TIKOL-728455 format. One record per atom (N, C-alpha, C): x, y, z; residue number from 1; atom name; residue in one letter. Coordinates in pm, whole numbers. Atoms other than C-alpha are relative to their C-alpha. Layout:
// residues N
SITE     xx     yy     zz pos site code
SITE      X      Y      Z NUM   CA    A
...
***
This chain:
// residues 218
SITE     xx     yy     zz pos site code
SITE     29    110   -131   1    N    X
SITE   -127  -3721   4324   1   CA    X
SITE   -177    -18     -7   1    C    X
SITE    138     -2     19   2    N    X
SITE   -475  -3892   4251   2   CA    X
SITE    -20   -141     37   2    C    X
SITE     40    157    -21   3    N    X
SITE   -699  -4221   4342   3   CA    X
SITE   -125    -19    -77   3    C    X
SITE    125     51     60   4    N    X
SITE   -970  -4407   4184   4   CA    X
SITE   -123     54     60   4    C    X
SITE    100    -72      3   5    N    X
SITE  -1262  -4208   4142   5   CA    X
SITE   -106    -78    163   5    C    X
SITE     42    113    -93   6    N    X
SITE  -1461  -4518   4334   6   CA    X
SITE     32      9    151   6    C    X
SITE    -24     21   -124   7    N    X
SITE  -1289  -4463   4632   7   CA    X
SITE    -11    160     55   7    C    X
SITE     84   -112    -46   8    N    X
SITE  -1441  -4112   4697   8   CA    X
SITE    119    112      8   8    C    X
SITE   -121    -66    -15   9    N    X
SITE  -1052  -3960   4683   9   CA    X
SITE    -33    154    -93   9    C    X
SITE    -52    -96     72  10    N    X
SITE   -950  -3621   4523  10   CA    X
SITE    140    -12    -66  10    C    X
SITE   -136      3     56  11    N    X
SITE   -699  -3550   4269  11   CA    X
SITE     49    132     58  11    C    X
SITE    -86   -136    -11  12    N    X
SITE   -436  -3255   4393  12   CA    X
SITE     91     37   -114  12    C    X
SITE    -85    -33    119  13    N    X
SITE   -289  -3082   4084  13   CA    X
SITE     41    131     33  13    C    X
SITE   -118   -162     -9  14    N    X
SITE    -28  -2741   4059  14   CA    X
SITE    -62     36   -130  14    C    X
SITE    -55    -69     82  15    N    X
SITE    -68  -2470   3881  15   CA    X
SITE    141     68    -49  15    C    X
SITE   -139    -38     12  16    N    X
SITE    226  -2350   3745  16   CA    X
SITE     38    135     15  16    C    X
SITE    -58   -133     -8  17    N    X
SITE    460  -2072   3818  17   CA    X
SITE     74     90    -54  17    C    X
SITE    -81    -63    108  18    N    X
SITE    648  -1798   3654  18   CA    X
SITE    114     56     75  18    C    X
SITE   -134    -45     -8  19    N    X
SITE    995  -1776   3742  19   CA    X
SITE     58     87    -46  19    C    X
SITE    -66    -90     61  20    N    X
SITE   1204  -1470   3683  20   CA    X
SITE    135     23     57  20    C    X
SITE   -125    -21    -67  21    N    X
SITE   1560  -1468   3716  21   CA    X
SITE     41    116    -75  21    C    X
SITE    -60   -113     52  22    N    X
SITE   1716  -1115   3676  22   CA    X
SITE    125     40     22  22    C    X
SITE   -115    -43    -21  23    N    X
SITE   2020   -944   3673  23   CA    X
SITE     70     94   -108  23    C    X
SITE    -76    -43     89  24    N    X
SITE   2263   -713   3520  24   CA    X
SITE     66    -50   -107  24    C    X
SITE    -35     46    152  25    N    X
SITE   2363   -787   3167  25   CA    X
SITE    171    -59     47  25    C    X
SITE   -156     50    -65  26    N    X
SITE   2686  -1033   3243  26   CA    X
SITE     -1    -63    114  26    C    X
SITE    -33     80   -151  27    N    X
SITE   2608  -1170   3627  27   CA    X
SITE    -35   -136    -38  27    C    X
SITE    -20    157     24  28    N    X
SITE   2538  -1522   3464  28   CA    X
SITE   -201    -48     27  28    C    X
SITE    125     67      2  29    N    X
SITE   2137  -1516   3451  29   CA    X
SITE    -43   -102    -95  29    C    X
SITE     28     77    120  30    N    X
SITE   2123  -1666   3112  30   CA    X
SITE     71   -157     17  30    C    X
SITE    -89    113     -2  31    N    X
SITE   2395  -1934   3210  31   CA    X
SITE   -123   -125     98  31    C    X
SITE    120     65   -107  32    N    X
SITE   2165  -2037   3507  32   CA    X
SITE    -97    -49    -38  32    C    X
SITE     99     34     39  33    N    X
SITE   1888  -2027   3312  33   CA    X
SITE    -20    -83    -99  33    C    X
SITE    -45     73     87  34    N    X
SITE   2024  -2256   3070  34   CA    X
SITE     16   -132     81  34    C    X
SITE     35    103    -76  35    N    X
SITE   2117  -2482   3317  35   CA    X
SITE    -75    -89     86  35    C    X
SITE    130     40    -51  36    N    X
SITE   1814  -2499   3488  36   CA    X
SITE   -124    -45   -112  36    C    X
SITE     56     52    125  37    N    X
SITE   1627  -2590   3161  37   CA    X
SITE     42   -114    -43  37    C    X
SITE    -33    102     38  38    N    X
SITE   1835  -2848   3075  38   CA    X
SITE    -25   -143    120  38    C    X
SITE    -17     95   -124  39    N    X
SITE   1793  -3046   3414  39   CA    X
SITE   -144    -15     18  39    C    X
SITE    160      6    -61  40    N    X
SITE   1394  -2969   3506  40   CA    X
SITE    -75    -15   -128  40    C    X
SITE     84     44    131  41    N    X
SITE   1164  -3120   3222  41   CA    X
SITE   -134    102     54  41    C    X
SITE    104    -78    -32  42    N    X
SITE    877  -2917   3415  42   CA    X
SITE     39    163    -18  42    C    X
SITE     -1   -136     34  43    N    X
SITE    981  -2588   3318  43   CA    X
SITE     78     71   -147  43    C    X
SITE     -3    -35    139  44    N    X
SITE    998  -2398   3001  44   CA    X
SITE     36    116    -38  44    C    X
SITE    -43   -148     26  45    N    X
SITE   1167  -2063   2885  45   CA    X
SITE   -118     56    -84  45    C    X
SITE     93   -103     67  46    N    X
SITE    927  -1783   2806  46   CA    X
SITE     76     57   -118  46    C    X
SITE    -87    -49     75  47    N    X
SITE   1018  -1683   2444  47   CA    X
SITE    -19    154    -28  47    C    X
SITE      0   -151    -12  48    N    X
SITE   1028  -1273   2436  48   CA    X
SITE    -50     42   -130  48    C    X
SITE    -36   -116    117  49    N    X
SITE    913  -1045   2128  49   CA    X
SITE    109     77      6  49    C    X
SITE    -84   -118    -30  50    N    X
SITE   1174   -850   2050  50   CA    X
SITE     38     92   -155  50    C    X
SITE    -66    -48    135  51    N    X
SITE   1301   -579   1797  51   CA    X
SITE    125     35    -13  51    C    X
SITE   -123     30     14  52    N    X
SITE   1633   -624   1849  52   CA    X
SITE     72    -70   -127  52    C    X
SITE    -14     88    109  53    N    X
SITE   1837   -792   1544  53   CA    X
SITE     55   -140     35  53    C    X
SITE     -3    149    -23  54    N    X
SITE   1881  -1157   1515  54   CA    X
SITE    182     -6     65  54    C    X
SITE   -152     41      9  55    N    X
SITE   2265  -1253   1654  55   CA    X
SITE      6   -114    -42  55    C    X
SITE    -52    137     82  56    N    X
SITE   2481  -1538   1506  56   CA    X
SITE    -53   -101     97  56    C    X
SITE     52    114    -75  57    N    X
SITE   2335  -1871   1590  57   CA    X
SITE   -144     16    121  57    C    X
SITE    103    -14    -53  58    N    X
SITE   2006  -1744   1714  58   CA    X
SITE   -130    -30   -120  58    C    X
SITE     64     62     70  59    N    X
SITE   1675  -1874   1574  59   CA    X
SITE   -143     56     24  59    C    X
SITE     86    -48    -24  60    N    X
SITE   1369  -1708   1519  60   CA    X
SITE   -157   -113     97  60    C    X
SITE    158    111    -73  61    N    X
SITE   1029  -1864   1741  61   CA    X
SITE    113    -54    141  61    C    X
SITE    -41     79    -99  62    N    X
SITE   1319  -2032   1965  62   CA    X
SITE     57     98     91  62    C    X
SITE    -51    -66    -86  63    N    X
SITE   1532  -1757   2127  63   CA    X
SITE    -69     96     28  63    C    X
SITE     80    -86     32  64    N    X
SITE   1322  -1478   2019  64   CA    X
SITE    -93     10    -92  64    C    X
SITE    140      2    126  65    N    X
SITE   1005  -1377   1822  65   CA    X
SITE     66    154    -53  65    C    X
SITE    -66   -139     95  66    N    X
SITE   1184  -1113   1550  66   CA    X
SITE    -97     68    -27  66    C    X
SITE     82   -130     57  67    N    X
SITE    965   -809   1499  67   CA    X
SITE     38    136    -49  67    C    X
SITE    -39   -126     30  68    N    X
SITE   1008   -488   1346  68   CA    X
SITE    -88    101    121  68    C    X
SITE     61    -87   -119  69    N    X
SITE    896   -171   1603  69   CA    X
SITE   -134     21    -60  69    C    X
SITE    176     -2     55  70    N    X
SITE    557   -137   1395  70   CA    X
SITE    -51    -93     52  70    C    X
SITE     49    117    -73  71    N    X
SITE    470   -473   1496  71   CA    X
SITE    -19    -33     94  71    C    X
SITE      4     -1   -113  72    N    X
SITE    571   -435   1805  72   CA    X
SITE    -92     94     57  72    C    X
SITE    102    -72    -40  73    N    X
SITE    355   -141   1869  73   CA    X
SITE   -132    -11     -9  73    C    X
SITE    106     39     -4  74    N    X
SITE     86   -279   1741  74   CA    X
SITE    -66   -124     68  74    C    X
SITE     78    100   -107  75    N    X
SITE     58   -608   1975  75   CA    X
SITE    -16     62    120  75    C    X
SITE      8    -79   -128  76    N    X
SITE    127   -340   2246  76   CA    X
SITE   -112     71     22  76    C    X
SITE    128   -101     25  77    N    X
SITE   -199   -129   2152  77   CA    X
SITE   -128   -116     12  77    C    X
SITE     98    128     18  78    N    X
SITE   -376   -486   2135  78   CA    X
SITE     -2    -49    123  78    C    X
SITE      9     78   -140  79    N    X
SITE   -295   -569   2505  79   CA    X
SITE     57   -134     11  79    C    X
SITE     -5    141     17  80    N    X
SITE   -135   -895   2398  80   CA    X
SITE    135    -23    117  80    C    X
SITE   -103     63    -66  81    N    X
SITE    197   -848   2620  81   CA    X
SITE    -45      0    193  81    C    X
SITE     -3    -55   -137  82    N    X
SITE    208   -932   3004  82   CA    X
SITE    100     70     66  82    C    X
SITE   -118   -100    -49  83    N    X
SITE    527   -716   3052  83   CA    X
SITE     44     66   -152  83    C    X
SITE   -117    -29     95  84    N    X
SITE    737   -505   2796  84   CA    X
SITE     53    136     28  84    C    X
SITE    -77    -89    -41  85    N    X
SITE   1010   -264   2813  85   CA    X
SITE    105     17   -131  85    C    X
SITE   -110    -21     49  86    N    X
SITE   1276    -83   2634  86   CA    X
SITE     97     -8     29  86    C    X
SITE   -127    -21     -8  87    N    X
SITE   1640   -162   2651  87   CA    X
SITE    100    -13    -52  87    C    X
SITE    -79    -23    106  88    N    X
SITE   1916    -32   2489  88   CA    X
SITE    -63     22   -150  88    C    X
SITE     99    -47     66  89    N    X
SITE   1665    128   2237  89   CA    X
SITE    -48   -111   -104  89    C    X
SITE     34     79     69  90    N    X
SITE   1537   -199   2175  90   CA    X
SITE   -112    -52     71  90    C    X
SITE    122     41    -90  91    N    X
SITE   1181   -324   2286  91   CA    X
SITE    -14   -154      9  91    C    X
SITE     30    127    -27  92    N    X
SITE   1091   -661   2441  92   CA    X
SITE   -145    -50     46  92    C    X
SITE    118     20    -57  93    N    X
SITE    767   -821   2561  93   CA    X
SITE    -28   -170     22  93    C    X
SITE     69    108    -48  94    N    X
SITE    614  -1123   2706  94   CA    X
SITE   -147    -13    -60  94    C    X
SITE    152     30      9  95    N    X
SITE    281  -1278   2547  95   CA    X
SITE    -72    -27     91  95    C    X
SITE     64    -10   -118  96    N    X
SITE     13  -1303   2754  96   CA    X
SITE    -41   -185    -22  96    C    X
SITE     71    133     49  97    N    X
SITE   -145  -1622   2565  97   CA    X
SITE     84   -173     45  97    C    X
SITE    -99    152      0  98    N    X
SITE    149  -1909   2559  98   CA    X
SITE     24     -6    136  98    C    X
SITE    -51      4   -125  99    N    X
SITE    232  -1805   2934  99   CA    X
SITE   -137    -75     69  99    C    X
SITE    122     48    -60 100    N    X
SITE   -140  -1860   3059 100   CA    X
SITE    -55   -164    -29 100    C    X
SITE     28    126     57 101    N    X
SITE   -195  -2185   2843 101   CA    X
SITE    116   -116     88 101    C    X
SITE    -91    109   -106 102    N    X
SITE    148  -2349   3039 102   CA    X
SITE    -27     -4    129 102    C    X
SITE     72     37   -109 103    N    X
SITE      8  -2261   3346 103   CA    X
SITE   -118    -51     55 103    C    X
SITE    129     88    -40 104    N    X
SITE   -306  -2417   3334 104   CA    X
SITE     48   -143     -8 104    C    X
SITE    -83    188     41 105    N    X
SITE   -113  -2762   3206 105   CA    X
SITE     98    -13    165 105    C    X
SITE    -46     46    -77 106    N    X
SITE     61  -2749   3572 106   CA    X
SITE    149     33    -14 106    C    X
SITE   -155     -5     49 107    N    X
SITE    395  -2624   3418 107   CA    X
SITE     37    103     20 107    C    X
SITE    -85   -111    -24 108    N    X
SITE    648  -2379   3488 108   CA    X
SITE     73     98   -117 108    C    X
SITE    -46    -91    118 109    N    X
SITE    749  -2065   3291 109   CA    X
SITE    148     75     60 109    C    X
SITE   -146    -42    -79 110    N    X
SITE   1113  -1937   3308 110   CA    X
SITE      0    117    -72 110    C    X
SITE    -28   -125     49 111    N    X
SITE   1139  -1554   3237 111   CA    X
SITE    173     76     11 111    C    X
SITE   -103   -104    -23 112    N    X
SITE   1466  -1354   3169 112   CA    X
SITE     -8     88    -21 112    C    X
SITE     30    -95     25 113    N    X
SITE   1377  -1014   3203 113   CA    X
SITE     71     81     99 113    C    X
SITE    -92   -121    -77 114    N    X
SITE   1515   -672   3350 114   CA    X
SITE   -107     -6    127 114    C    X
SITE    128    -28    -82 115    N    X
SITE   1345   -510   3653 115   CA    X
SITE   -100     75     -9 115    C    X
SITE     57    -44     69 116    N    X
SITE   1160   -346   3465 116   CA    X
SITE   -150    -75    -27 116    C    X
SITE     83    101     13 117    N    X
SITE    989   -656   3352 117   CA    X
SITE    -53    -34    119 117    C    X
SITE     55     77   -126 118    N    X
SITE    934   -784   3677 118   CA    X
SITE    -60     68     55 118    C    X
SITE     66    -60    -65 119    N    X
SITE    786   -510   3802 119   CA    X
SITE   -139     -3    -77 119    C    X
SITE    122     62     99 120    N    X
SITE    490   -527   3513 120   CA    X
SITE    -57   -142     33 120    C    X
SITE     32    154    -53 121    N    X
SITE    479   -916   3627 121   CA    X
SITE    -56      0     73 121    C    X
SITE     72     22   -117 122    N    X
SITE    413   -830   3936 122   CA    X
SITE   -127     51     18 122    C    X
SITE    153   -109     12 123    N    X
SITE    116   -552   3851 123   CA    X
SITE   -103   -101    -22 123    C    X
SITE     87     87     66 124    N    X
SITE     -8   -840   3639 124   CA    X
SITE    -24   -128     13 124    C    X
SITE     10    152    -51 125    N    X
SITE      7  -1171   3756 125   CA    X
SITE    108    -63    134 125    C    X
SITE    -60     27   -130 126    N    X
SITE    130  -1132   4128 126   CA    X
SITE      7   -137     68 126    C    X
SITE     25    110   -120 127    N    X
SITE     -9  -1455   4281 127   CA    X
SITE     91   -121    -73 127    C    X
SITE    -81     90     59 128    N    X
SITE    204  -1666   4003 128   CA    X
SITE    102     35    -18 128    C    X
SITE   -178    -13      7 129    N    X
SITE    536  -1492   4030 129   CA    X
SITE     48    -19    100 129    C    X
SITE    -69     32    -81 130    N    X
SITE    836  -1593   4205 130   CA    X
SITE     97     26    -83 130    C    X
SITE   -103    -68     79 131    N    X
SITE   1133  -1337   4108 131   CA    X
SITE    118    -49     94 131    C    X
SITE   -111    -14    -57 132    N    X
SITE   1496  -1400   4176 132   CA    X
SITE    107     87    -77 132    C    X
SITE    -94   -109     36 133    N    X
SITE   1764  -1131   4132 133   CA    X
SITE    130    -49     54 133    C    X
SITE   -146     53     24 134    N    X
SITE   2158  -1260   4029 134   CA    X
SITE     75    112     33 134    C    X
SITE    -70    -76    -24 135    N    X
SITE   2394  -1030   4152 135   CA    X
SITE    175    -60    -37 135    C    X
SITE   -107      3     39 136    N    X
SITE   2774  -1047   4033 136   CA    X
SITE    103    -13    109 136    C    X
SITE    -74    -33    -95 137    N    X
SITE   3051  -1092   4294 137   CA    X
SITE     72    124      0 137    C    X
SITE    -83   -149      8 138    N    X
SITE   3189   -764   4197 138   CA    X
SITE    -36     86   -130 138    C    X
SITE     -9    -80    140 139    N    X
SITE   3212   -449   3938 139   CA    X
SITE     95    -70    -63 139    C    X
SITE   -122     50     61 140    N    X
SITE   3549   -624   3848 140   CA    X
SITE    -18    -76    -95 140    C    X
SITE     51    132     92 141    N    X
SITE   3387   -935   3755 141   CA    X
SITE    -51    -18    -82 141    C    X
SITE    155     -5    115 142    N    X
SITE   3085   -821   3571 142   CA    X
SITE     81     33   -106 142    C    X
SITE    -76    -69    127 143    N    X
SITE   3324   -603   3352 143   CA    X
SITE     71   -108    -84 143    C    X
SITE    -73    125     53 144    N    X
SITE   3546   -900   3295 144   CA    X
SITE    -88   -124   -109 144    C    X
SITE    100     61     38 145    N    X
SITE   3244  -1121   3222 145   CA    X
SITE    -67     66   -112 145    C    X
SITE     57    -58    125 146    N    X
SITE   3102   -887   2970 146   CA    X
SITE     89     11   -124 146    C    X
SITE   -103     16    116 147    N    X
SITE   3426   -867   2780 147   CA    X
SITE     42   -143    -34 147    C    X
SITE     -8    135      0 148    N    X
SITE   3493  -1231   2791 148   CA    X
SITE    -93    -59    -77 148    C    X
SITE    102    118    102 149    N    X
SITE   3190  -1360   2581 149   CA    X
SITE    -14    131    -82 149    C    X
SITE    -36    -83    119 150    N    X
SITE   3289  -1086   2310 150   CA    X
SITE   -168     10    -95 150    C    X
SITE    100    -33     64 151    N    X
SITE   2916  -1009   2218 151   CA    X
SITE    -32    126    -43 151    C    X
SITE     23   -157     17 152    N    X
SITE   2954   -643   2238 152   CA    X
SITE    133     62    -17 152    C    X
SITE    -83    -75     33 153    N    X
SITE   3142   -378   2118 153   CA    X
SITE     73     62    166 153    C    X
SITE    -70   -102   -127 154    N    X
SITE   3388   -191   2397 154   CA    X
SITE   -138     95     35 154    C    X
SITE    112   -167     -2 155    N    X
SITE   3107    129   2351 155   CA    X
SITE    -93    -90     97 155    C    X
SITE     90     45    -52 156    N    X
SITE   2873   -119   2450 156   CA    X
SITE    -22    -77    129 156    C    X
SITE    -70     72   -130 157    N    X
SITE   3032   -316   2732 157   CA    X
SITE      2    118     94 157    C    X
SITE    -24   -105    -90 158    N    X
SITE   3097     23   2883 158   CA    X
SITE   -174     66     39 158    C    X
SITE    142    -49    -31 159    N    X
SITE   2695    142   2845 159   CA    X
SITE    -40    -98    108 159    C    X
SITE     36     89    -58 160    N    X
SITE   2620   -179   3008 160   CA    X
SITE     59      7    148 160    C    X
SITE    -54      9   -168 161    N    X
SITE   2846   -143   3335 161   CA    X
SITE    -42    160     24 161    C    X
SITE     84   -143    -39 162    N    X
SITE   2693    258   3344 162   CA    X
SITE   -118    -48     33 162    C    X
SITE    141     75    -58 163    N    X
SITE   2346     67   3392 163   CA    X
SITE      2    -78    124 163    C    X
SITE     37    119    -91 164    N    X
SITE   2444   -211   3626 164   CA    X
SITE    -19     56    146 164    C    X
SITE     50    -43   -144 165    N    X
SITE   2446     10   3942 165   CA    X
SITE   -117     14     -8 165    C    X
SITE    154    -26     -4 166    N    X
SITE   2092    132   3849 166   CA    X
SITE    -78   -112      0 166    C    X
SITE     71    117     15 167    N    X
SITE   1972   -218   3748 167   CA    X
SITE     19    -65    155 167    C    X
SITE    -17     63   -129 168    N    X
SITE   2138   -334   4110 168   CA    X
SITE    -79     74    112 168    C    X
SITE     38    -88    -99 169    N    X
SITE   1982    -77   4304 169   CA    X
SITE   -156    -63     16 169    C    X
SITE    121     59     15 170    N    X
SITE   1635   -281   4228 170   CA    X
SITE    -13   -117     74 170    C    X
SITE    -46    118    -75 171    N    X
SITE   1764   -593   4447 171   CA    X
SITE   -115    -20     94 171    C    X
SITE     83     27   -108 172    N    X
SITE   1535   -532   4701 172   CA    X
SITE   -194     -7    -22 172    C    X
SITE    125    -14     50 173    N    X
SITE   1218   -526   4483 173   CA    X
SITE    -34   -177     -6 173    C    X
SITE     26    122     58 174    N    X
SITE   1277   -920   4457 174   CA    X
SITE    -39   -109     99 174    C    X
SITE     33     66   -158 175    N    X
SITE   1170  -1232   4675 175   CA    X
SITE    129    -60    -16 175    C    X
SITE   -130     72    -29 176    N    X
SITE   1516  -1391   4647 176   CA    X
SITE    120     71    -94 176    C    X
SITE   -100    -40    111 177    N    X
SITE   1848  -1276   4565 177   CA    X
SITE    150    -72     55 177    C    X
SITE    -80     47     16 178    N    X
SITE   2156  -1461   4461 178   CA    X
SITE    142     50    -19 178    C    X
SITE   -143    -69     81 179    N    X
SITE   2531  -1357   4444 179   CA    X
SITE     67    -96   -101 179    C    X
SITE    -33     92     87 180    N    X
SITE   2643  -1575   4153 180   CA    X
SITE    154     18      1 180    C    X
SITE   -128      7     34 181    N    X
SITE   3014  -1664   4238 181   CA    X
SITE     15   -104    -47 181    C    X
SITE     15    116     68 182    N    X
SITE   2968  -2000   4104 182   CA    X
SITE   -126    -89    -56 182    C    X
SITE    124     58    110 183    N    X
SITE   2734  -2135   3831 183   CA    X
SITE    -75    -96     67 183    C    X
SITE     34    112    -51 184    N    X
SITE   2698  -2468   3978 184   CA    X
SITE    -84     -1    155 184    C    X
SITE     69    -35   -103 185    N    X
SITE   2581  -2345   4348 185   CA    X
SITE    -76     93    -42 185    C    X
SITE    132    -85     54 186    N    X
SITE   2377  -2084   4182 186   CA    X
SITE   -124    -55    -55 186    C    X
SITE    100     83     14 187    N    X
SITE   2181  -2338   4021 187   CA    X
SITE    -91    -62     63 187    C    X
SITE     58     70   -156 188    N    X
SITE   2142  -2546   4330 188   CA    X
SITE   -109     70     20 188    C    X
SITE     75    -95    -56 189    N    X
SITE   2010  -2256   4481 189   CA    X
SITE   -144     16    -80 189    C    X
SITE     99    -29     65 190    N    X
SITE   1774  -2158   4221 190   CA    X
SITE   -112   -131    -22 190    C    X
SITE     82    147     -8 191    N    X
SITE   1632  -2540   4212 191   CA    X
SITE    -54     10    155 191    C    X
SITE     68     -9   -137 192    N    X
SITE   1601  -2492   4588 192   CA    X
SITE   -124     43      7 192    C    X
SITE    137   -122     28 193    N    X
SITE   1372  -2182   4527 193   CA    X
SITE    -93    -95    -77 193    C    X
SITE    121     45     97 194    N    X
SITE   1170  -2369   4261 194   CA    X
SITE    -99   -107     73 194    C    X
SITE     41    130    -67 195    N    X
SITE   1119  -2667   4490 195   CA    X
SITE   -126     32    104 195    C    X
SITE    116    -41    -75 196    N    X
SITE    980  -2504   4753 196   CA    X
SITE   -140     91     -5 196    C    X
SITE     84    -90     74 197    N    X
SITE    779  -2267   4530 197   CA    X
SITE   -114    -92    -17 197    C    X
SITE    100     51     49 198    N    X
SITE    600  -2537   4398 198   CA    X
SITE    -71    -97     76 198    C    X
SITE     95     95    -95 199    N    X
SITE    484  -2713   4730 199   CA    X
SITE    -84    104     54 199    C    X
SITE    110   -106   -112 200    N    X
SITE    317  -2384   4877 200   CA    X
SITE   -147     -7     -3 200    C    X
SITE    135     49    -63 201    N    X
SITE    -27  -2476   5016 201   CA    X
SITE    -79     39   -164 201    C    X
SITE     89    -63    131 202    N    X
SITE   -203  -2201   4735 202   CA    X
SITE     31    -44   -138 202    C    X
SITE     -7     48    131 203    N    X
SITE    -60  -2385   4445 203   CA    X
SITE    -47   -123    -32 203    C    X
SITE     45    114     20 204    N    X
SITE   -189  -2706   4497 204   CA    X
SITE   -151     -9    -14 204    C    X
SITE    156     22    -14 205    N    X
SITE   -539  -2729   4394 205   CA    X
SITE    -77   -123     21 205    C    X
SITE     71    140    -57 206    N    X
SITE   -762  -2983   4547 206   CA    X
SITE     76    -65    144 206    C    X
SITE    -28      9   -133 207    N    X
SITE   -557  -2982   4842 207   CA    X
SITE    -51     -3    126 207    C    X
SITE    111    -16   -131 208    N    X
SITE   -820  -2862   5089 208   CA    X
SITE    -98   -134    -15 208    C    X
SITE    117    175     62 209    N    X
SITE  -1069  -3174   4931 209   CA    X
SITE     54    -93     42 209    C    X
SITE    -57     92      8 210    N    X
SITE   -806  -3388   4968 210   CA    X
SITE     17    -65    139 210    C    X
SITE     -6     -9   -153 211    N    X
SITE   -718  -3319   5354 211   CA    X
SITE   -150    -35     71 211    C    X
SITE    139     24    -57 212    N    X
SITE  -1092  -3317   5420 212   CA    X
SITE    -62   -151    -40 212    C    X
SITE     -3    146     36 213    N    X
SITE  -1134  -3668   5240 213   CA    X
SITE     43    -95     92 213    C    X
SITE    -60     68    -65 214    N    X
SITE   -917  -3818   5500 214   CA    X
SITE    -74     32    179 214    C    X
SITE     65    -25   -132 215    N    X
SITE  -1159  -3685   5773 215   CA    X
SITE     23     98     85 215    C    X
SITE    -28    -68    -47 216    N    X
SITE   -974  -3410   5855 216   CA    X
SITE    -61    107     38 216    C    X
SITE     72   -160    -33 217    N    X
SITE  -1136  -3071   5999 217   CA    X
SITE   -174    -39    -39 217    C    X
SITE    143      9      1 218    N    X
SITE  -1491  -3224   5956 218   CA    X
SITE    -62    -41    124 218    C    X
***
């Protein structure tokens, strides 16, 4: 929102926010994330650095930035990450620089990270963070989804199920919680959260000057 400088009006701009969607593997956060990205041009996905092998159909630099463990450790030592964690013997991290540039432009960044990564983001960028935890309708449905996506062996599926209870125990550390029974409804709920958080007073730079320009509070 802006007006001509000669009118004495001010511009209201917005600093972007960091939206975290987190869940146990298979609960649906990736599906919700892609739906949100397809619908909203003002939010982009944070591309994580990882040491895990590239899967069929993935593109380096778009899905993840793939590096070896030595390079990852060098980046960690240099303080390049907002957050980093080891999951299933693979390392993941979010670079500070690209995220900060997007936030300064008034655009939002979407994160698909686990509870460990969310805790670190809360420590390093609390004012910019909005966190949402996605729960499955049941353990049975979670296991069914993991088998149906056919990305992992039965052994890996069982490891993921074993970790699910531990991951879900952190639900109360998040700002919002959604039970993902229906993807369309879940996406709509995330969109509602995002719309409300964008309108928070503290995120609208210049709002105070705009109101005072109307003679309020003077």
